[in-house]
N, C-alpha and C positions, 0 to 999 in steps of 0.2 A: 555392600556400599562400593566397594573397588571394581566388583564385576560389572555392576550398572554402568558406573562411571567410564570404564572401558568401552562397553557396548556404544554408550552415546555417544564418545569421543570418536569412535571408527564410524558411527552412522554419519555425525552431523561434522565432525571437523575432516575426516578423511573420506567421505562419502560412501564408505563401504555398507554395502546394503546388507539388512540383518538376516537374508538367507544364506551369503556368503560367510557372514561371521558362524551362523550356525552350523554351516558345513565345515568349517576351520575348528571348531571348538570340538565337533564329533570326532574329527581325526586324532585330537589330542585325548579322545574319550570323555568329554563331558557334552552330554547330549542336553541341549535347550533349544527346544522349538523355536522357531523365528515368531511365532505366534505369542509367545511365552514373553519374548523380548520386546516385542511390540506392546504387549500390554505394560510391561514397567516402564517403557517409554512414557505412555500415556499417562501411567500413575504419576511417575515423577514431572511430568508436565503440571497436572493439577495439584499435587500436595505439595510440591517444592518450588515451583517457579510462577504459581499463581500469584502471591504474594509480592514477587518482584515485577510481573505484569502490571498489578493493581497499583504499585507504586510508581511505576513508569508512566502509567497511563495518569497519576494525579499530576505528576511534573509535567507531562506534556500538555493537559488541560490548562494548567495554570499559566501558561505563556499566551500572550496576547497574539502572537502570530503563529499561524498555521498554514501548513500545505496539505491537501487532500486530493485524494483519487482514488478510483475503485476499477478494478479489473474483474472480467470474469475467471471462474474457475470452476472446474469440471468435478463433481464429488458423487461417487458411487452409490454411497448408501448414506441417505439422510432422511428417508421416508417419503422422498419423489423418485419417479422413474429413473434409471440411469442415464446420464447425458443432459439431465437438466442445470439450465445454469444456475451458479449460485456465484457469490462477489467476495473479493476480500478487497475490504477499505483499506487504505494507509492514511494515517495521520502522523505528520512529519513536523516538528518544530522547525521554525524557520531559521536560515543562518542569522536573522537579526536576533536570535534568543541568547541569551546569557546562558553560558554554560554548553555542555555536550549536546547535540542534536540527539533528538529521541524519535525512533522510529516504532509505531503501532499498528499492528496489524489486527484487524477483525472480521471473523467469517460472518457473512450474513446471507440469507437465503435470497434476497432480493435486493435493488438498488432503489429502494425506496428512500423517500425522506425520512422514515423512521429512524435510520440508523443515527442520522445527525443530530435527530432530537433526543434521543437515548444517550449518544456518546456525550453531547455536550450539557446534558440534564443539569440544572441546578447551579450553571455558572453564572457568574456576575461580572460584569464590565463590559467593555468593546472587545469583539474580538474581530481580526482580520483573517481572511482565508483566503487564501490563493488555491484556484480549482480550474477546473477546465470547462465551464457553461455549461456544464450538464443542469438540467432544468431540477434537480433535486436541492442542489445548493441555491437556487434562485427561490424556491419555495421557502426554503429554512431561513434564509436574509428576509423575505417579507414577513414570515411567521414572527421573528425577533425584533422587529419595530424599531430598526435604528441600532441594536447593540451588536448585528453580526455585518460587517462591509466584505463585499466581495472583490477579489482581484483576480483578472484572468492571468493564466500562465503564458508566459513568454513563447512558449513552444506553439499553443493553439495561436497566438496573435501570428507568429512567423506564418503559418500557414496561409492566413488571408494575403499577405504580401506575396507569398509565394504564388497565390492563386491568381493576384494581379499581374504577376509577369507573364503569367500564362496567356492572359486575353490582351496585352498591349502590343504592339507591332514593336519588336525588338531588332527588326532588321539590319537597322542601319546605325546599331549602338556598337562602338568599336572601344578598344582602350584608349584612345584620345579625347572620347566622349562617352566620359563614364556616367551623366546624368541619365537616368532611366524613362522619365517622364516626358512624353512628346511635348508638352507646352515648355519645357525647361529647355528643350535642344533647338526650339523655334528661335 
């Protein structure tokens, strides 16, 4: 147990790759291939950390306010050709939630609405989700018939204002005339 704890600590807290740990241990006379270490880390995740993940997911889902996003992830081996896009979905309790913030990351092969359906399956009550206006969220909202309310994230709203500044004439705006809209300056 202490050897596994050291390997996991070195890998995830000190960012020491498994191959370097393996080389270092071999210099001390303990030969443990990095593939073996990797297998131990995976087994630890499923055996010991799965209940923690499940509990945190339940706590996350119990909150009415959520922030969701998804991003691409390249996975080498998942039954599809190398380089095929996969996705990590992030579910974060809002800063409006009581207690500590909880971050849940879910691996999915697609960006489809199915993930939202399965993640929130069986939940009751109204849920508020801050999202990036991706169509999967809107599909999920319409399916939930009023029990899900979407709110756009401010970063995506900011993009609209930044784009507006690019299309208006800002040539005569100075520090003395801070109003950006042409009709406000007239």
